[in-house]
N, C-alpha and C positions, 0 to 999 in steps of 0.2 A: 489568496496568492490571486492576484489581477491574473486573467486569464489572457488578456493581449499582450498583458508584461513579459507574461510567459512565453507567449508565442513572438513576440519580436526578440526573446531570447538567443532561438533559435538558428544554427547554421542553415544555408541551403541543401544538405545532406541531410539534417536532422529533419528541416521540413518539410522536407519530399517522401521520409521514411514515414512522419507523422501522416501526413498526405494520404498519403495508400493505403495506411493501415486502417484510416475513416472512413475512407473512399465503399471499402467494400459493408463498412456498418455506418454509414454517417446517422443513425438515427441514436447515438452511443457517446456522440460526442457533447449534449448537453449534458445527460448523467457524470460524464466522468468528469467535466469540469466544474461542478455543483458536486463533487465528492471532494476533487482533491481541495475547492476551496473550500469546504466544511473542515476540512481534514486539515486545514493553517490555519484556520479560526482557531479551531478547537485545542489545537498546540502550541500556538502563541499564548493565548488564555492561561492555560495550563503549565506551561514550559516555555515564560516567555525569553531567549537569547538563549537554549539550548536546547531544543528537541532541532537543530541544525549538527550539534557534535556529534560527536559520536560516542555519546552515552546513553545510559536505560531510556533517555526520553527519546532519543533516536530512533530507540529501535519501537515504543510506544509509535512513534507516528510511521512510520514504516508499516506495521501492522496496521491501524487504525485508516492509514490509506486505502490497503486491499480492498477491507472489511468496509467501506465506505465506498466505492467503486463496485463492489459486486452487489452491494445492496441498493444501490440508486439503478445500476446499467438493470438488475433482475429486474426490474418494473416497465423495461423496453423490451425484452425475450416475450414472443407471441407463442412458441411452439418448443415444444421437446423438456428437456432438463432445462427449467432455465434457473435455476440454482448453479449448477457444474457450468452451466453455457457464460451465468458472471463467473463466475471465476477463471475460468478457463479467460474471459477479457482482461480481469483485474490483472494475472497472468501475466495476460500480452502485452499489458498497455507497461506494466511498470517496470519488466523485465526489458523493454526498449528503452525506459526510460537509466535503466541501469547502465545500456550500452550504450549510453551518450553522455552520462554522468562523469564528468573527471574523478572518480575516486583510484584509491590506490586499489590492490588485487582481494587483498584484506574487507578495506570497507563495501568493495563491490559483494562478498562472498556473507558478510552479515544480512548486509540490507536485503538479500536475495531470499536468507534462509528468515527472519525477520516477515519478509514478504509472503513466504509461504505460511506463515506460522498462522498470521492474520488471515489467510487464505484459508486453511483448515479451520480456525475459528468459529471465522462464516458459517462453516457448511454444520460446524458439530452444535451450533448455537441455534439455524436456524431449525435443523435436526428434531432440535429437544423443543421446540417452538418457546423461545424467549422474548418474542417481541421482535427485538435486535433494533430498540430506538436507541437512540445515537445515547443518553443518560445511561444505559442498564451495558453498552459496547465503551462509552468510557471507562464505568466504576471497574468495571471486568480488567479491561484492563493493566487499569491504575494498579487494582489488586495483585497484577500476575509483574509489577516492577521490581520489588524486593528479589523475586524469586530470580532476575535478568541475570544471566553470568557474564562476564568478564571475559572476554580472548585473547589472545595473542596472534594465533597462528590460523590458516584455512582448517588445518589439518581438527583444531581444537571444534569445532563448526560442526563434524561429526556425530561428537559427543551429546552433543544438546539436541534433542532430535524433539525435545517437546517445551523447550524453553528461549523466549527471546535472549540474544546475545547482543552483546555490547563490546567495545572497544577500548 
C-alpha cells in the first residue's frame, strides 16, 4: 500500500488523530508505514483479491500486520522492554485503524481479535528465539489458516482465544 495514498484518504479528524499519535513517537512513522506496506505486498502476493474480504485471508492479514509493525518498531526502541513496547505500539496503531475503519461491530471485533493474536504470536516467537524472518512468519500463519474459525456473533469470539477467526 502506498503510504501517501493512505494519508490522502484520511479525513481531517483521522489525520489530526494520527498526527498527534505520531507526534509523541515520530521515529515510529517509518517502521509503521514500512511494515504496513510489507503486509499489503505479502498479502497481495499470497491472497490476491481475498485478503480484503472477511475470510481466513483477512485474519491472516491482521495478524501479520501486527507482527510486522511490532517487529519493525522494536528496532527503533532504545530502552526498556523493547518487545513489550513494540507490541503496545502495534496495538495502539491497529486499534486506531479499527476505530476509523467503516466496519460493522462484528467485523471490527473480528479484526481486533486477529490483531491481538498477531501480537501474542510475535511475543511467543520472539521468546522462543524463532528468528522472525518474514518467511517464517508467513509460513507459520499460513499453517494456522485451516484452523481459522468462522464466527457469526461477537459472543462467538470469546470462545476462540487462540485461533484466528473470520466471518
